[in-house]
N, C-alpha and C positions, 0 to 999 in steps of 0.2 A: 414145699408142696408142688407137685407136678401140674403142668397145664391141663393134663387129662383129668386129674382129680378136681381141679377148680371147675372145669367145664361140666363135670358130672354133678358137682354140688349146685351149680347154677341151674342146671336142668332139673334137678330134684326140687329146688325151691319153686321154680316156675310151674312144675307139675302140681305141687301142693297148692299153689295159688289158684290154678285153674280148677282143681278139685274142690277147694273150699268155697270159692265164690259160687260154684254151682250148688253145693250142699246148702248154703245159707240163703240162696235165692237172690243174690244181688245183681244178677245179670238181667233181670226184668226191669221194666221201666218204673215199677212202683214196689215199695216195701210191704210185704205181708198183705197184699190185696188192699192196701190203703191208698189214699190219694197222694202219698208223698214218695219222692225219690229217696234213695239212700242218703244223699247229701242233705236234703231237706229234713229228713228224720234226725240226722246227726246234729244239725243246727238246733232243732227243737230240743233235743236231749241236752245239749250243752247249756242252752238258755235255762232249762228246767233245773239245772244243778245249783243255780245261784238265784238270789232274789233279784239281782240286776247285773248287767255286764256291759262294758263299753264295746262299741262296734269294732274298734281296732283290736281289742283283746280277743274277740271272737274270731276275727280274720286271722290273726297270728296263730291262735290255738289250732285252727283247722287248716291253715295254709291255703286259704281260698283266694281266688282272684277277687279283687275289690269290686269290680263291676258286677261279677256274677253274684257275689254276696249281697250287694246293694239291691239288685233286682229281686232276689229272693226275699229279702227283708221287706221290701215294698209290697210284695204279694201277701206276706204274712200280715202286714199292717192293714192292708185293704180288706183282708178276710177277717179282721177282728181278733187275730191270734196274738198280736204283738203290739206293745205300746212303746213308742220311741220319743224321747225328750232330751233336751240339752242337759249336759252335766252341770250340776251346781258348782262343781269345783273348777271346771274349765269349759267355757261356753263354746269352744271349738269342737268339743267332742259330744257324741250322742250316747245316751244310756238306753239299753234295751231291757225289757222285762216281758215275760209272758202274761197275757191276760187270763182270766178264768177260763175263757174258751180255749186259749192256747194250751193251758194245763190239761184241760179235758182231752184235747187231741193227743197230747203227749201221753196221757194215761192209756188211751186207746192203742197207741203205738207200742208202749211198753208191754201191755197185755198181749198184743199180737206177737211181739218178739219172744216173750217168755213162753207162750204157747208153742211157737215154732221150735225153740230150743228143747222144750219138754218132749215134743214129738221126736226130736233127734235122739234124745237120751233114753226114751222109753224102751227101745228094744235091747238096750245094753244092760249087762249085769253090773253088780256093785264094783267088782274088780276092774271091769272095762271103763266104768265111769271115772274111777280114781285115776286110771292110767291116762284117760283122755284129759282130765283136768290137770294132771301133773305135766303132761306134754305141752298143753297150752300155756301153763304158767312158765314153763321153761323157755318157750318161744318168746314170750313177752319179756322175760328177764334178759335173755341173751341179746335181744334186739333193743334193749334199753328202755322199755316201756314200764315194766314193773320194778319198783325199787327193791334193792336187796334188804332183807330183814335187818333192822338196826338193833343196837344194844337195848335191851328191855322188851324185845319181841318175845311173846310166850313160846316156850318149848318144854318138852317133856323128856325126862330121863327114865327109861324103863328097862326091865329085863328083856332078854332076847326072845323072839318068837321064831317059829319055823320059817326058814328062808333068810333070816338075818345074817347067819354066818356066810352064806353064799354072797349076800350083798357086800359084806365086809371084804371078802376076797376080791370080788369084782371091782369095787371102788378103789381099793388099794392098788390093784393092777393098773386101772385106767388113770387115776390121778398121778401116781408116781411116774408113769410113763410120760404123761403130758407135761408135768411140771419139772421133772428131773431127768427124763430120758432113760429111766430104768426099764429093763426088759422083763420077759416072762419069768426069769429065774427068781426075781423078787416076789412076784405073784405066787410062785410055787412055795416060797418060804412062808408067806402069809397063809397059804392053804394048809400047810402042815401044822402051823400054830392053831388054826381054827379046827382042824381035824382032831388034834390032841385034846382040845377043850371039849369038843362034842363027844368024843369016845370015852373019856376017862376022868373028867374033872370031879372033884369033891366039892359039892355045893356049900359045905361049911367053910371051906378054905379057898375056894376059887369062884369067881363071878365075872359076868360080862354085862355091859350096859349099852343101850342104844339111845342116842339123842334123837328126838323126833320133832320136826317143825312142820306145822300144817298137815300132820298125819303122815309125813314122809321121813324115812331115815335120813339123818343129817350128820351123824357122828357115832363114834364107838370108842370103847376102851375095855380092857380086860385085866383082871387081877389073877395071876397064876402063881402056883407054888414055885419057889426058887430052888436053889441048889441044896437047901437044908430047911428044916422045919421052922427056923427063925426068920427066914428071908422070903419075901414076896417079890414077884416081878410085875411091873406095869407093862402091858403089851397092847398092840393094836389100836393105839390112839389115832383117830382120824376125825377131821371135821371137813365137811363139804365146803367148797369155795363159796357157795351161795349163803352159807350160814356162818361164815367167819366174821368176827367182830361182834358177836352176840354174847361172848363169854362162855360159850359151850365147851371149848377145850379145857378151860380152867375148872369148870364145874365137873366135867368127866374125871379129870385127874383127882379133884378133891373127893369125889365119890369113891374112887378106887383106893385112895389113901385111907379114908375112914373105914372102909370095909376091911382092909388089911389090918388096921389097928384092932378092930373088933374081933377079927379072926385069930388074934393072938400073935401075929408076926411082930418082930422087934425091929425089922429093917426092910426097906423096899429099894429095889434096884430097877433100872431100865437101861435099855440099849437104844441109842439113836445115832445119827450121823451129824457131822458138823454143819452140813448145808441146811439143815432144817431149823432155820433161825426162829421162826414163830413158835415151833414146839419147844425149843430150848428156853425161850422166854417164859413159857407156861410152866415148864419144869422148875425153873429158878424161882418163880413166884410161889410155887407150891413147896418150897423148902429143899429141893434137890440141889446137889452140888456135883460138879464134874469130878469124877474120881480118876479116870484114866482115858487116854485116847491112843489109837494106833491105826495105821493104814488098814483099810478093809478090802474085802473081795469085791471087785467092781461088778455091778449089774449092767450088762450091756455095754461094757467099755467105759463106764463112768467111774472115775476114781473117787473113792469115798474115804473119809476118816471116821472110823467107828469110835463112839464115845460111850463110856459107862458112867451113869449118874446114880447117885444113891442119897438116901436120907434115913435118919432114925425115926422110928415110930413111937 
């Protein structure tokens, strides 16, 4: 990555920070026309999420200066918002909890915050709201705040909707470029497969599925007709990095295999490359076996070994 690219990215993040702090009003001395600063409001919020919390735990959670936090807590205690007592487990530590008055103040702050966010969202349409929520979730996840979905997280496997084929082409192009260095010629191959499906697939013998997590596409797979009426092809398997580890890849492959069996195919084949280790593990678990391998046409100078896998249905 060039120095100019890094400088541009730094400038963009700083510009976003300036914009967003202005939008949510944190540049003022008080939050949402209340008596509390942003830091004070956050301390009340964190205390309100638990029945009680140790002082040291609160300081570490918010990375606050010990002296600054101590003065703040003293003001809350003097104002009747906070009760502080020594820990029964360790007399050297103090345990904090909000009083009924403190919880009432927190309710006021939460209502004011919700109202402000509601006013921010009101002018936006449904699609813009989803786009905004998706972008915010992505920022949290990339910067390490939001945990990645774990195995057992709910997801949906559904038929394609308008726009899904474009998403499949786009995400194949982006992910394989980022993870394997493949160029636009691979994206072109995926586009041709998607176009063939859109223009002439037989719904009795061919199908495509989208995996969806939190309302957003997270994976895909396609069952297409093979070289003869007895053979089906598994194509376009993709799982977003944020959704890996949830079992989505295996579920998509199982869906594809089961459809092919119901459609009357006797055999299923797929083409992959040797570098795709995670995909190969999914195929093996689904009963596919490596049939043949040979040097492939490189995408963007990347040497690949093409593999053909198959299984009986």
